[in-house]
C-alpha positions as CSV (number, residue, x, y, z in Angstrom):
1,X,101.4,17.0,-73.2
2,X,104.1,20.0,-73.8
3,X,105.7,19.3,-77.8
4,X,109.7,18.5,-75.6
5,X,107.2,16.3,-73.0
6,X,106.0,14.3,-75.8
7,X,109.3,13.9,-77.4
8,X,110.7,12.9,-74.3
9,X,107.9,10.1,-73.5
10,X,108.2,9.0,-77.3
11,X,112.2,8.7,-76.9
12,X,111.8,6.8,-73.7
13,X,109.4,4.2,-75.0
14,X,111.5,3.7,-78.3
15,X,114.3,2.6,-75.9
16,X,112.2,0.4,-73.3
17,X,110.1,-1.1,-75.5
18,X,112.5,-3.2,-77.9
19,X,114.9,-3.7,-74.5
20,X,113.7,-4.0,-71.0
21,X,110.3,-4.4,-72.1
22,X,110.6,-7.4,-74.7
23,X,112.4,-9.5,-72.0
24,X,109.4,-8.5,-69.6
25,X,106.9,-9.5,-72.5
26,X,108.8,-13.1,-72.9
27,X,108.7,-13.6,-69.1
28,X,104.8,-13.2,-69.2
29,X,104.4,-15.5,-72.4
30,X,106.5,-18.1,-70.6
31,X,104.7,-17.6,-67.1
32,X,101.4,-18.1,-69.5
33,X,103.0,-20.8,-71.1
34,X,103.6,-23.2,-68.2
35,X,100.4,-22.7,-66.2
36,X,98.5,-23.7,-69.7
37,X,101.1,-26.7,-69.7
38,X,100.7,-27.5,-65.9
39,X,97.0,-27.6,-66.7
40,X,97.6,-30.2,-69.6
41,X,99.5,-33.7,-69.5
42,X,102.6,-34.4,-71.3
43,X,106.3,-33.8,-71.1
44,X,108.2,-30.8,-70.8
45,X,109.7,-29.9,-74.2
46,X,112.3,-28.1,-72.6
47,X,113.7,-31.6,-70.9
48,X,113.4,-34.6,-73.7
49,X,113.7,-37.9,-73.0
50,X,116.6,-39.9,-74.4
51,X,116.8,-41.2,-77.7
52,X,116.3,-44.6,-79.2
53,X,119.7,-44.4,-81.1
54,X,122.4,-41.9,-80.3
55,X,123.0,-39.9,-83.2
56,X,127.0,-39.7,-84.4
57,X,128.4,-36.5,-82.8
58,X,131.7,-34.3,-84.3
59,X,132.9,-32.6,-81.6
60,X,134.5,-29.4,-83.9
61,X,137.5,-27.7,-82.3
62,X,139.5,-24.9,-84.2
63,X,142.5,-23.9,-82.2
64,X,145.7,-21.7,-83.2
65,X,148.7,-21.8,-80.8
66,X,146.6,-23.3,-77.7
67,X,149.3,-25.3,-76.0
68,X,148.1,-23.9,-72.5
69,X,144.7,-25.3,-72.7
70,X,144.5,-28.1,-75.9
71,X,145.9,-30.7,-73.3
72,X,143.1,-30.0,-71.2
73,X,140.3,-30.2,-73.8
74,X,141.7,-33.4,-75.3
75,X,141.0,-35.2,-71.4
76,X,137.6,-33.3,-72.0
77,X,137.1,-35.5,-74.6
78,X,138.4,-38.7,-73.1
79,X,136.1,-37.8,-70.1
80,X,132.9,-37.2,-72.4
81,X,130.1,-39.8,-71.3
82,X,128.8,-40.5,-74.9
83,X,129.2,-43.3,-76.3
84,X,132.4,-43.7,-77.4
85,X,131.7,-45.4,-80.8
86,X,129.1,-42.4,-81.9
87,X,131.4,-40.1,-81.0
88,X,135.0,-37.8,-82.8
89,X,137.1,-35.3,-82.2
90,X,138.2,-32.6,-84.7
91,X,141.1,-30.5,-84.3
92,X,141.3,-27.9,-86.5
93,X,144.2,-25.6,-86.6
94,X,145.3,-22.4,-88.3
95,X,148.9,-22.2,-88.3
96,X,150.4,-22.9,-84.9
97,X,153.5,-22.5,-83.5
98,X,153.5,-23.4,-79.9
99,X,153.5,-27.4,-80.3
100,X,149.6,-27.5,-80.2
101,X,149.6,-29.7,-83.1
102,X,152.6,-31.7,-81.3
103,X,149.9,-32.7,-78.6
104,X,147.3,-33.3,-80.9
105,X,148.9,-35.7,-83.0
106,X,150.1,-37.7,-79.7
107,X,147.1,-37.7,-78.5
108,X,145.3,-39.1,-82.0
109,X,148.1,-41.7,-82.3
110,X,146.1,-43.6,-79.1
111,X,142.8,-42.9,-79.8
112,X,141.6,-43.1,-83.8
113,X,138.6,-41.0,-83.1
114,X,140.8,-37.5,-82.3
115,X,141.5,-36.0,-86.2
116,X,143.6,-33.2,-86.6
117,X,142.9,-31.2,-89.4
118,X,145.7,-28.5,-90.6
119,X,145.5,-24.9,-92.3
120,X,148.8,-23.3,-93.1
121,X,147.5,-20.3,-92.3
122,X,143.9,-19.5,-90.9
123,X,142.6,-15.8,-91.4
124,X,139.9,-16.4,-89.3
125,X,138.2,-18.9,-86.8
126,X,135.0,-19.5,-89.6
127,X,138.3,-20.5,-92.3
128,X,138.7,-23.4,-89.6
129,X,135.0,-23.8,-89.2
130,X,134.3,-24.2,-92.8
131,X,136.5,-26.2,-93.6
132,X,135.6,-28.9,-90.7
133,X,131.7,-28.5,-91.9
134,X,132.7,-29.4,-95.3
135,X,134.7,-33.0,-93.3
136,X,132.4,-34.2,-91.1
137,X,129.4,-36.2,-91.7
138,X,128.1,-36.8,-88.8
139,X,124.6,-35.6,-88.6
140,X,125.8,-33.6,-85.0
141,X,128.5,-31.0,-84.6
142,X,129.3,-30.0,-81.2
143,X,131.9,-26.5,-81.9
144,X,134.0,-25.6,-78.9
145,X,136.4,-23.5,-78.0
146,X,140.1,-24.5,-76.7
147,X,139.4,-22.0,-73.9
148,X,136.1,-23.8,-72.6
149,X,135.7,-26.7,-70.5
150,X,132.5,-28.5,-71.3
151,X,131.0,-30.7,-68.4
152,X,131.3,-34.6,-68.9
153,X,127.8,-34.9,-70.2
154,X,127.4,-31.7,-72.3
155,X,128.2,-33.9,-75.4
156,X,125.3,-35.8,-74.7
157,X,122.5,-33.0,-73.3
158,X,123.6,-31.3,-76.7
159,X,122.8,-33.9,-78.3
160,X,119.3,-35.6,-76.9
161,X,117.8,-32.0,-77.0
162,X,118.6,-31.8,-80.7
163,X,116.8,-35.6,-81.5
164,X,114.2,-34.6,-79.3
165,X,113.1,-32.0,-81.3
166,X,113.9,-32.2,-85.6
167,X,113.4,-28.9,-86.3
168,X,116.0,-27.3,-84.2
169,X,119.1,-26.7,-85.9
170,X,120.9,-25.5,-83.4
171,X,121.3,-26.0,-79.5
172,X,123.5,-23.6,-77.1
173,X,125.4,-24.5,-74.2
174,X,124.6,-22.9,-70.6
175,X,127.7,-21.1,-70.3
176,X,129.5,-19.8,-67.2
177,X,132.1,-17.2,-67.0
178,X,135.5,-18.4,-64.5
179,X,136.1,-14.9,-63.4
180,X,135.6,-12.9,-59.8
181,X,134.1,-9.9,-62.2
182,X,130.3,-10.1,-60.9
183,X,129.4,-8.0,-63.9
184,X,130.7,-10.9,-66.3
185,X,128.7,-13.1,-64.4
186,X,125.6,-11.2,-64.6
187,X,126.2,-10.6,-68.1
188,X,125.9,-14.2,-68.7
189,X,123.0,-15.1,-66.7
190,X,121.0,-12.6,-68.3
191,X,122.1,-13.5,-71.9
192,X,121.2,-17.2,-70.7
193,X,117.9,-16.1,-69.0
194,X,116.5,-14.2,-72.2
195,X,118.0,-16.4,-75.3
196,X,116.6,-19.2,-73.4
197,X,113.3,-17.4,-73.0
198,X,113.6,-16.8,-77.4
199,X,114.7,-20.1,-78.0
200,X,111.2,-21.3,-76.4
201,X,108.6,-18.9,-77.5
202,X,110.2,-18.1,-81.0
203,X,112.9,-20.6,-81.4
204,X,115.3,-17.5,-82.3
205,X,117.7,-18.0,-79.4
206,X,121.1,-16.6,-79.7
207,X,123.6,-18.8,-79.8
208,X,127.3,-18.3,-78.1
209,X,130.7,-19.6,-79.3
210,X,132.1,-21.1,-76.1
211,X,129.6,-24.5,-77.3
212,X,126.6,-25.1,-79.2
213,X,125.7,-28.0,-81.3
214,X,124.6,-28.0,-84.6
215,X,122.5,-30.1,-87.7
216,X,125.5,-29.2,-90.5
217,X,122.6,-30.2,-92.9
218,X,121.2,-26.3,-91.7
219,X,123.6,-24.3,-92.6
220,X,125.1,-25.8,-96.0
221,X,126.0,-22.4,-97.5
222,X,130.0,-21.4,-97.1
223,X,130.8,-19.0,-94.1
224,X,131.6,-15.7,-96.1
225,X,135.6,-14.5,-95.3
226,X,134.2,-11.4,-93.6
227,X,132.2,-13.5,-90.7
228,X,133.2,-11.4,-87.4
229,X,130.8,-13.9,-84.9
230,X,130.9,-17.1,-86.3
231,X,128.3,-18.4,-83.6
232,X,126.0,-15.3,-84.4
233,X,126.6,-16.0,-88.0
234,X,125.6,-19.9,-88.0
235,X,122.2,-18.7,-85.9
236,X,120.7,-16.2,-87.9
237,X,121.6,-18.3,-91.3
238,X,119.8,-21.7,-89.8
239,X,116.5,-19.2,-88.3
240,X,116.7,-17.7,-92.2
241,X,116.2,-20.9,-93.6
242,X,112.9,-21.9,-91.7
243,X,115.2,-23.3,-88.5
244,X,114.4,-23.3,-85.2
245,X,117.5,-21.6,-82.6
246,X,117.2,-22.8,-78.7
247,X,119.5,-22.7,-76.1
248,X,119.8,-26.1,-73.4
249,X,119.0,-25.9,-69.8
250,X,121.1,-28.9,-68.7
251,X,124.4,-28.8,-71.0
252,X,127.0,-26.7,-69.6
253,X,130.1,-25.3,-70.3
254,X,132.6,-23.1,-68.2
255,X,134.9,-20.4,-70.6
256,X,138.2,-20.3,-69.2
257,X,139.4,-16.9,-70.9
258,X,137.3,-14.3,-70.0
259,X,137.3,-10.4,-68.9
260,X,139.0,-10.1,-64.9
261,X,139.2,-6.3,-64.6
262,X,136.8,-3.8,-65.8
263,X,138.7,-2.7,-68.9
264,X,139.0,-5.7,-69.8
265,X,135.5,-6.1,-69.7
266,X,134.7,-3.2,-71.9
267,X,137.5,-4.2,-74.1
268,X,135.6,-7.4,-74.4
269,X,131.9,-6.6,-75.0
270,X,133.1,-3.4,-77.7
271,X,134.9,-6.0,-80.1
272,X,132.0,-8.6,-79.2
273,X,129.7,-5.8,-79.6
274,X,130.9,-4.5,-83.0
275,X,130.9,-8.2,-84.3
276,X,127.1,-8.6,-83.3
277,X,126.0,-5.8,-84.9
278,X,128.0,-6.5,-87.9
279,X,126.2,-9.8,-88.1
280,X,122.9,-8.7,-87.4
281,X,123.1,-6.0,-90.3
282,X,124.1,-8.4,-92.8
283,X,120.9,-10.6,-92.5
284,X,118.3,-7.3,-92.4
285,X,115.9,-7.3,-95.0
286,X,118.1,-10.8,-96.4
287,X,115.9,-12.2,-99.4
288,X,113.8,-15.2,-99.4
289,X,113.5,-15.0,-95.9
290,X,110.1,-15.0,-93.7
291,X,108.5,-11.6,-93.1
292,X,108.6,-13.3,-88.7
293,X,112.7,-13.4,-89.4
294,X,112.8,-10.5,-91.1
295,X,110.9,-8.9,-88.0
296,X,113.3,-10.6,-85.7
297,X,116.1,-9.1,-86.9
298,X,114.8,-5.4,-87.2
299,X,114.3,-6.3,-83.3
300,X,117.7,-7.2,-82.9
301,X,119.2,-4.1,-84.7
302,X,116.7,-2.0,-83.1
303,X,118.0,-3.4,-79.5
304,X,121.8,-3.2,-80.9
305,X,121.6,-0.1,-82.3
306,X,118.8,2.0,-82.4
307,X,117.7,1.9,-78.5
308,X,121.7,2.7,-77.6
309,X,121.6,6.0,-79.6
310,X,117.8,6.8,-78.6
311,X,118.6,6.8,-74.7
312,X,122.0,8.5,-75.7
313,X,119.7,11.2,-77.8
314,X,117.0,11.7,-74.6
315,X,120.2,12.3,-72.8
316,X,122.0,14.8,-74.7
317,X,118.2,16.3,-75.5
318,X,117.5,16.8,-71.8
319,X,118.5,20.6,-71.7
320,X,115.5,21.4,-74.1
321,X,112.8,18.8,-73.2
322,X,113.5,18.7,-69.6
323,X,114.6,16.4,-66.8
324,X,110.9,14.6,-67.5
325,X,112.0,12.0,-70.6
326,X,115.2,11.1,-68.5
327,X,113.5,10.5,-65.3
328,X,111.0,7.9,-67.1
329,X,113.9,6.2,-68.8
330,X,115.7,5.9,-65.5
331,X,111.9,4.7,-63.3
332,X,111.5,2.2,-66.6
333,X,114.8,1.0,-66.5
334,X,114.7,0.7,-62.5
335,X,111.6,-0.9,-62.6
336,X,113.0,-3.7,-65.0
337,X,116.1,-3.8,-63.0
338,X,114.5,-4.6,-59.9
339,X,112.6,-7.4,-61.5
340,X,115.8,-9.0,-62.9
341,X,117.8,-8.3,-59.8
342,X,114.9,-10.2,-57.9
343,X,115.8,-13.1,-59.7
344,X,119.2,-12.7,-60.0
345,X,119.5,-13.1,-56.1
346,X,117.3,-16.0,-56.1
347,X,119.6,-17.8,-58.3
348,X,122.0,-20.3,-56.5
349,X,124.9,-18.3,-58.8
350,X,124.8,-15.6,-56.7
351,X,124.3,-16.8,-53.2
352,X,127.9,-15.8,-52.4
353,X,127.3,-12.2,-53.8
354,X,123.8,-11.2,-52.0
355,X,126.3,-8.8,-49.0
356,X,126.5,-6.2,-48.7
357,X,122.7,-5.8,-50.5
358,X,124.0,-3.0,-53.0
359,X,126.9,-5.1,-54.3
360,X,124.4,-7.0,-57.2
361,X,122.3,-3.5,-57.9
362,X,125.6,-1.6,-58.2
363,X,127.2,-4.4,-60.4
364,X,124.0,-4.2,-62.6
365,X,124.7,-0.5,-63.2
366,X,128.4,-0.9,-64.0
367,X,127.0,-3.8,-66.6
368,X,124.8,-1.9,-68.0
369,X,126.5,1.4,-68.4
370,X,129.8,-1.0,-69.9
371,X,126.8,-2.6,-72.5
372,X,125.5,0.6,-73.8
373,X,129.2,2.2,-74.3
374,X,130.1,-1.3,-76.4
375,X,127.0,-0.8,-78.7
376,X,127.2,3.4,-79.2
377,X,131.2,2.8,-79.8
378,X,131.8,-0.7,-81.0
379,X,135.2,-2.1,-82.4
380,X,135.0,-2.4,-85.6
381,X,134.3,-5.7,-87.1
382,X,136.9,-7.7,-87.8
383,X,136.9,-11.7,-89.2
384,X,136.2,-14.1,-85.8
385,X,139.4,-15.3,-84.3
386,X,140.3,-16.7,-81.1
387,X,142.3,-14.8,-78.4
388,X,141.7,-12.5,-75.1
389,X,139.3,-10.7,-74.3
């Protein structure tokens, strides 16, 4: 093997192993675990039974000029099928001027379970969450956004999942985007699958801001002012302190303010990618954390920063190394994509997108390109906030 070929092979594997290779390894491990469980007895830990005593739950809703959405979220709360005497809603306003607080006050006058916290001028969503988590005394907090519609049983499913596993600190909901943009729906399907695998096998799932439940005791450190993605930060903080972070298969949330065009998708992915990278970098080499946690954070950083840059290096070096490396990387990627798309075609969420036959593969390629660009050229990290994609 020539030196250029060896370099091409090394670069291609350095890109593939922490990304598609990682997902493939998780899928194999989950199948092996499922096969072992099917030969034994006992309940599926991912499908827990109802607790004997339902825990008190505080739903935390940060808002800023959300008059368009807050009325629907208040009605969602009223429709929640969780025991009413165990449920409360904390709306944390960051200085709205569009009538948001007036709507919340009217609802609070009719329902004493609704409480309004005010910040005259909030610099970020993390500041609002910090205030809420200082005030909440319930053992479970469900954090959601104003532009997210929760299923009536979402709170119950999240509380049930946490009650069944005392070692889990954060449980994320299954999120679907309200958009016709196939790339965005593929993105969420892929993330849900990946994070569910990581949560069940390693207790290290990613968490999505639209909806997640947490034990406030697990994240006692105040949120820093420079947090760019509260969901990522809290998930990593809980893991660093030895807690598990997992994904629910049954709690469902629908995100309403999502990309609907290719330009919006790229803008949103760059902003989200920048926030993700910022938070992961902040936890690299965290003092006092277990070696396992440090290894997982290093892997995250390799997936988000090193792999995209190495892929770009491989393409740029093609005139010297020849096309063999690029062809090898493309082949590995296409083989992995074929497995993922085969699973996606079997999912009910994509039943209407199977014709014509090229629609899913084309959307997957566009999504891969957008995500790669967003990670190579991310938007600069800035404090987490609500707003349009």
